[in-house]
C-alpha angles and dihedrals in degrees: 000000000000090000091059094042121036099005093053090053091052090045093053093045092052093047092046090059090059093046092052090047091052094232126155128283095252090059089049090057091048092051092045089055091046092051094048093050093043090051092051091050091048094051094045090055089047089053092050091049089056088072103031113042135054127249088253090061101038106022086233129106111246110250094022091134090055091050088053092048093243118158103209129177095269089054093044090052092048090049089053095045104034129098120258091263092048092049090050091053093047094048091049092050092050096046093046096038086230129156091183092117095035096138091054092045092052089048090054091047090051097042093052092052091242095144093052091042090054093045090052091050089051091050090052090054091047090052090049089051090051092049089060088058094058090077092056120086114263114264140141087264093056089048090051091050090050091050090048090058089053092049092050093060097039098048123113098198 
């Protein structure tokens, strides 16, 4: 789902920059790959923040993904790692779109290491995005794109 949503937007934006600049097709492919991987990293961090930071920090209500019935990577990891009772609670919350037991859900997410697991997955995508940049000539723009990948995975909002 995140590949077709956020990551596709990042992919198109990165590729569009090459098209407007009139650069060659090989650079277009590299930037498309960069954008896709950066978008995946961005969305994974966004999904982790949904369970770990307050509305003051993120501008998002904690548990919003649960209320919308979204099964994001932190939830998937918790479903895989949780006890039978925890899995039952998580499945119920997702299917009902209920945040009634939000404190317990967040505790399960934290106790299963789902936030760290998701952050590590995001870092892998950010590193993959940066590896696409190594084939592009050094410039302040390449440096900025590299720095952007670092920011995406270190942000708290």
